[in-house]
C-alpha positions as YAML, in Angstrom:
chain: A
units: angstrom
residues:
- id: 1
  name: UNK
  ca: [-102.63, -88.81, -44.72]
- id: 2
  name: UNK
  ca: [-103.96, -85.70, -43.00]
- id: 3
  name: UNK
  ca: [-102.19, -84.06, -40.08]
- id: 4
  name: UNK
  ca: [-104.71, -85.20, -37.47]
- id: 5
  name: UNK
  ca: [-104.09, -88.82, -38.43]
- id: 6
  name: UNK
  ca: [-100.34, -88.39, -37.92]
- id: 7
  name: UNK
  ca: [-100.58, -87.10, -34.34]
- id: 8
  name: UNK
  ca: [-101.68, -90.37, -32.69]
- id: 9
  name: UNK
  ca: [-98.71, -92.41, -33.94]
- id: 10
  name: UNK
  ca: [-96.35, -89.53, -33.10]
- id: 11
  name: UNK
  ca: [-97.75, -89.44, -29.57]
- id: 12
  name: UNK
  ca: [-97.32, -93.18, -29.14]
- id: 13
  name: UNK
  ca: [-93.72, -93.00, -30.34]
- id: 14
  name: UNK
  ca: [-92.76, -90.43, -27.69]
- id: 15
  name: UNK
  ca: [-94.71, -92.43, -25.07]
- id: 16
  name: UNK
  ca: [-92.53, -95.45, -25.90]
- id: 17
  name: UNK
  ca: [-89.45, -93.29, -25.41]
- id: 18
  name: UNK
  ca: [-90.72, -91.87, -22.10]
- id: 19
  name: UNK
  ca: [-91.46, -95.34, -20.77]
- id: 20
  name: UNK
  ca: [-87.81, -96.29, -21.24]
- id: 21
  name: UNK
  ca: [-86.35, -93.30, -19.39]
- id: 22
  name: UNK
  ca: [-84.84, -94.37, -16.09]
- id: 23
  name: UNK
  ca: [-84.96, -92.15, -13.02]
- id: 24
  name: UNK
  ca: [-81.15, -92.13, -12.90]
- id: 25
  name: UNK
  ca: [-81.19, -90.48, -16.37]
- id: 26
  name: UNK
  ca: [-83.18, -87.41, -15.26]
- id: 27
  name: UNK
  ca: [-80.00, -85.35, -14.83]
- id: 28
  name: UNK
  ca: [-78.66, -86.29, -18.29]
- id: 29
  name: UNK
  ca: [-78.26, -83.33, -20.66]
- id: 30
  name: UNK
  ca: [-80.45, -83.21, -23.75]
- id: 31
  name: UNK
  ca: [-79.78, -81.60, -27.14]
- id: 32
  name: UNK
  ca: [-82.52, -79.08, -26.22]
- id: 33
  name: UNK
  ca: [-80.47, -76.09, -25.14]
- id: 34
  name: UNK
  ca: [-80.51, -75.60, -21.38]
- id: 35
  name: UNK
  ca: [-82.63, -78.68, -20.59]
- id: 36
  name: UNK
  ca: [-81.63, -81.88, -18.92]
- id: 37
  name: UNK
  ca: [-84.09, -84.79, -19.05]
- id: 38
  name: UNK
  ca: [-85.85, -83.62, -15.86]
- id: 39
  name: UNK
  ca: [-86.35, -80.12, -17.27]
- id: 40
  name: UNK
  ca: [-87.59, -81.49, -20.58]
- id: 41
  name: UNK
  ca: [-90.09, -83.75, -18.79]
- id: 42
  name: UNK
  ca: [-91.19, -80.72, -16.75]
- id: 43
  name: UNK
  ca: [-91.59, -78.70, -19.96]
- id: 44
  name: UNK
  ca: [-93.81, -81.39, -21.52]
- id: 45
  name: UNK
  ca: [-95.91, -81.73, -18.34]
- id: 46
  name: UNK
  ca: [-96.17, -77.95, -17.91]
- id: 47
  name: UNK
  ca: [-97.37, -77.12, -21.45]
- id: 48
  name: UNK
  ca: [-99.31, -80.35, -22.13]
- id: 49
  name: UNK
  ca: [-102.65, -79.18, -20.66]
- id: 50
  name: UNK
  ca: [-102.52, -75.93, -22.66]
- id: 51
  name: UNK
  ca: [-101.80, -77.80, -25.89]
- id: 52
  name: UNK
  ca: [-104.55, -80.31, -25.12]
- id: 53
  name: UNK
  ca: [-107.02, -77.52, -24.31]
- id: 54
  name: UNK
  ca: [-106.15, -75.66, -27.51]
- id: 55
  name: UNK
  ca: [-107.36, -78.66, -29.52]
- id: 56
  name: UNK
  ca: [-110.78, -78.31, -27.86]
- id: 57
  name: UNK
  ca: [-110.73, -74.51, -28.28]
- id: 58
  name: UNK
  ca: [-110.38, -74.11, -24.49]
- id: 59
  name: UNK
  ca: [-107.87, -71.61, -23.15]
- id: 60
  name: UNK
  ca: [-106.11, -73.63, -20.45]
- id: 61
  name: UNK
  ca: [-103.62, -71.53, -18.53]
- id: 62
  name: UNK
  ca: [-100.32, -73.13, -17.57]
- id: 63
  name: UNK
  ca: [-99.93, -73.82, -13.84]
- id: 64
  name: UNK
  ca: [-99.12, -70.83, -11.63]
- id: 65
  name: UNK
  ca: [-95.85, -72.41, -10.51]
- id: 66
  name: UNK
  ca: [-92.78, -72.16, -12.70]
- id: 67
  name: UNK
  ca: [-92.17, -74.69, -15.46]
- id: 68
  name: UNK
  ca: [-89.37, -76.30, -13.48]
- id: 69
  name: UNK
  ca: [-91.36, -76.58, -10.24]
- id: 70
  name: UNK
  ca: [-92.84, -80.01, -10.92]
- id: 71
  name: UNK
  ca: [-91.21, -82.39, -8.46]
- id: 72
  name: UNK
  ca: [-90.43, -85.58, -10.33]
- id: 73
  name: UNK
  ca: [-89.16, -87.35, -7.21]
- id: 74
  name: UNK
  ca: [-92.61, -87.37, -5.56]
- id: 75
  name: UNK
  ca: [-94.78, -88.27, -8.52]
- id: 76
  name: UNK
  ca: [-95.22, -91.00, -11.07]
- id: 77
  name: UNK
  ca: [-93.72, -88.67, -13.64]
- id: 78
  name: UNK
  ca: [-93.52, -91.36, -16.33]
- id: 79
  name: UNK
  ca: [-97.18, -92.32, -15.89]
- id: 80
  name: UNK
  ca: [-98.23, -88.66, -15.62]
- id: 81
  name: UNK
  ca: [-96.32, -87.73, -18.77]
- id: 82
  name: UNK
  ca: [-97.57, -90.79, -20.67]
- id: 83
  name: UNK
  ca: [-101.17, -89.90, -19.80]
- id: 84
  name: UNK
  ca: [-100.68, -86.23, -20.76]
- id: 85
  name: UNK
  ca: [-99.02, -87.07, -24.08]
- id: 86
  name: UNK
  ca: [-101.82, -89.48, -24.93]
- id: 87
  name: UNK
  ca: [-104.53, -86.93, -24.02]
- id: 88
  name: UNK
  ca: [-102.83, -84.26, -26.12]
- id: 89
  name: UNK
  ca: [-102.39, -86.58, -29.11]
- id: 90
  name: UNK
  ca: [-105.98, -87.80, -28.80]
- id: 91
  name: UNK
  ca: [-107.35, -84.25, -28.68]
- id: 92
  name: UNK
  ca: [-105.38, -83.28, -31.81]
- id: 93
  name: UNK
  ca: [-106.44, -86.48, -33.61]
- id: 94
  name: UNK
  ca: [-109.89, -84.99, -34.25]
- id: 95
  name: UNK
  ca: [-110.37, -83.03, -37.50]
- id: 96
  name: UNK
  ca: [-112.21, -80.20, -35.73]
- id: 97
  name: UNK
  ca: [-109.14, -79.51, -33.58]
- id: 98
  name: UNK
  ca: [-107.36, -78.25, -36.70]
- id: 99
  name: UNK
  ca: [-110.16, -75.97, -37.84]
- id: 100
  name: UNK
  ca: [-110.61, -72.28, -37.10]
- id: 101
  name: UNK
  ca: [-108.70, -70.46, -34.40]
- id: 102
  name: UNK
  ca: [-107.83, -71.34, -30.83]
- id: 103
  name: UNK
  ca: [-105.98, -70.00, -27.82]
- id: 104
  name: UNK
  ca: [-103.03, -71.39, -25.95]
- id: 105
  name: UNK
  ca: [-103.36, -70.04, -22.45]
- id: 106
  name: UNK
  ca: [-103.69, -66.41, -23.50]
- id: 107
  name: UNK
  ca: [-106.24, -64.03, -24.98]
- id: 108
  name: UNK
  ca: [-104.85, -64.03, -28.53]
- id: 109
  name: UNK
  ca: [-106.42, -66.30, -31.10]
- id: 110
  name: UNK
  ca: [-104.01, -68.35, -33.20]
- id: 111
  name: UNK
  ca: [-104.84, -70.52, -36.22]
- id: 112
  name: UNK
  ca: [-105.55, -73.99, -34.88]
- id: 113
  name: UNK
  ca: [-103.53, -75.56, -37.67]
- id: 114
  name: UNK
  ca: [-100.47, -73.61, -36.49]
- id: 115
  name: UNK
  ca: [-100.83, -74.96, -32.95]
- id: 116
  name: UNK
  ca: [-101.44, -78.48, -34.32]
- id: 117
  name: UNK
  ca: [-98.22, -78.19, -36.30]
- id: 118
  name: UNK
  ca: [-96.44, -77.10, -33.12]
- id: 119
  name: UNK
  ca: [-97.78, -80.17, -31.32]
- id: 120
  name: UNK
  ca: [-96.52, -82.51, -34.04]
- id: 121
  name: UNK
  ca: [-93.14, -80.78, -33.99]
- id: 122
  name: UNK
  ca: [-92.92, -80.96, -30.19]
- id: 123
  name: UNK
  ca: [-93.65, -84.70, -30.24]
- id: 124
  name: UNK
  ca: [-90.96, -85.44, -32.81]
- id: 125
  name: UNK
  ca: [-88.24, -83.00, -31.77]
- id: 126
  name: UNK
  ca: [-88.60, -83.42, -28.01]
- id: 127
  name: UNK
  ca: [-88.96, -87.16, -28.55]
- id: 128
  name: UNK
  ca: [-85.59, -87.08, -30.30]
- id: 129
  name: UNK
  ca: [-84.17, -84.97, -27.45]
- id: 130
  name: UNK
  ca: [-85.28, -87.57, -24.90]
- id: 131
  name: UNK
  ca: [-84.00, -90.42, -27.02]
- id: 132
  name: UNK
  ca: [-80.55, -88.88, -27.49]
- id: 133
  name: UNK
  ca: [-80.23, -88.11, -23.80]
- id: 134
  name: UNK
  ca: [-81.18, -91.65, -22.79]
- id: 135
  name: UNK
  ca: [-79.46, -93.75, -25.44]
- id: 136
  name: UNK
  ca: [-82.56, -94.67, -27.42]
- id: 137
  name: UNK
  ca: [-82.97, -94.84, -31.20]
- id: 138
  name: UNK
  ca: [-86.27, -93.26, -32.23]
- id: 139
  name: UNK
  ca: [-87.96, -93.88, -35.55]
- id: 140
  name: UNK
  ca: [-90.85, -91.95, -37.03]
- id: 141
  name: UNK
  ca: [-93.05, -92.52, -40.02]
- id: 142
  name: UNK
  ca: [-91.73, -90.79, -43.14]
- id: 143
  name: UNK
  ca: [-95.07, -89.09, -43.77]
- id: 144
  name: UNK
  ca: [-95.00, -87.56, -40.27]
- id: 145
  name: UNK
  ca: [-91.44, -86.36, -40.82]
- id: 146
  name: UNK
  ca: [-92.41, -84.79, -44.15]
- id: 147
  name: UNK
  ca: [-95.25, -82.92, -42.45]
- id: 148
  name: UNK
  ca: [-93.07, -81.75, -39.54]
- id: 149
  name: UNK
  ca: [-90.34, -80.66, -41.95]
- id: 150
  name: UNK
  ca: [-92.83, -78.47, -43.85]
- id: 151
  name: UNK
  ca: [-94.07, -76.98, -40.57]
- id: 152
  name: UNK
  ca: [-90.60, -76.29, -39.21]
- id: 153
  name: UNK
  ca: [-89.30, -74.91, -42.53]
- id: 154
  name: UNK
  ca: [-92.30, -72.60, -42.74]
- id: 155
  name: UNK
  ca: [-91.98, -71.28, -39.19]
- id: 156
  name: UNK
  ca: [-88.29, -71.59, -38.33]
- id: 157
  name: UNK
  ca: [-87.57, -67.86, -38.28]
- id: 158
  name: UNK
  ca: [-90.63, -67.21, -36.12]
- id: 159
  name: UNK
  ca: [-89.48, -70.02, -33.80]
- id: 160
  name: UNK
  ca: [-86.06, -68.40, -33.50]
- id: 161
  name: UNK
  ca: [-87.62, -65.01, -32.73]
- id: 162
  name: UNK
  ca: [-89.63, -66.63, -29.93]
- id: 163
  name: UNK
  ca: [-86.53, -68.37, -28.60]
- id: 164
  name: UNK
  ca: [-87.99, -71.81, -29.29]
- id: 165
  name: UNK
  ca: [-85.31, -72.64, -31.88]
- id: 166
  name: UNK
  ca: [-81.62, -71.93, -31.84]
- id: 167
  name: UNK
  ca: [-79.57, -70.76, -34.80]
- id: 168
  name: UNK
  ca: [-79.89, -73.11, -37.74]
- id: 169
  name: UNK
  ca: [-77.36, -75.94, -37.87]
- id: 170
  name: UNK
  ca: [-76.43, -76.57, -41.49]
- id: 171
  name: UNK
  ca: [-76.98, -80.12, -42.69]
- id: 172
  name: UNK
  ca: [-76.61, -81.52, -46.18]
- id: 173
  name: UNK
  ca: [-79.67, -81.00, -48.39]
- id: 174
  name: UNK
  ca: [-79.80, -84.76, -48.97]
- id: 175
  name: UNK
  ca: [-79.42, -85.63, -45.28]
- id: 176
  name: UNK
  ca: [-82.17, -87.75, -43.71]
- id: 177
  name: UNK
  ca: [-85.36, -85.77, -43.18]
- id: 178
  name: UNK
  ca: [-85.10, -85.97, -39.38]
- id: 179
  name: UNK
  ca: [-81.60, -84.46, -39.54]
- id: 180
  name: UNK
  ca: [-82.91, -81.57, -41.65]
- id: 181
  name: UNK
  ca: [-85.72, -80.96, -39.15]
- id: 182
  name: UNK
  ca: [-83.26, -80.97, -36.27]
- id: 183
  name: UNK
  ca: [-80.90, -78.59, -38.05]
- id: 184
  name: UNK
  ca: [-83.73, -76.13, -38.66]
- id: 185
  name: UNK
  ca: [-84.57, -76.16, -34.94]
- id: 186
  name: UNK
  ca: [-80.95, -75.44, -34.01]
- id: 187
  name: UNK
  ca: [-79.98, -78.98, -33.02]
- id: 188
  name: UNK
  ca: [-76.94, -80.81, -34.30]
- id: 189
  name: UNK
  ca: [-78.16, -84.21, -35.53]
- id: 190
  name: UNK
  ca: [-74.69, -85.68, -35.00]
...
């Protein structure tokens, strides 16, 4: 299955997780270093329009306010995030989204396939972060996990240089694929 066909199911999986997050869990810590659930939701809402725009080759700048400025007490954050995740997954479900180069809120062109890989990784890894913080048990299709593992393995050092990934957490080479992905991103699967 091609990458664009994997994005829709990955988006729906994280939507299911989001829809089971309770407001009283927003202060719960996540495995994503420095983020509680509220900050992770803010992160996904903040960057979602830029990721969605990149699929259409539109440079959508992030909001002028800081990433953590979205007030989740005054908005339907679950509905807003569900809608944004679905729009992003839908935009990246088109083959043309993966072709050529695109921008992600800045002037520099980046290979679209690299951004698409980032989107798939965000959906899986941040989905796992949300699930762990809220007591849920996520499951992803093996083919999606194989794709994300290739993406993360190929870009892990770059991700660490950008500060997106922490130091690698060693996991057994025969550990489940999700655990190996998490370890590469600096998360402890246990």
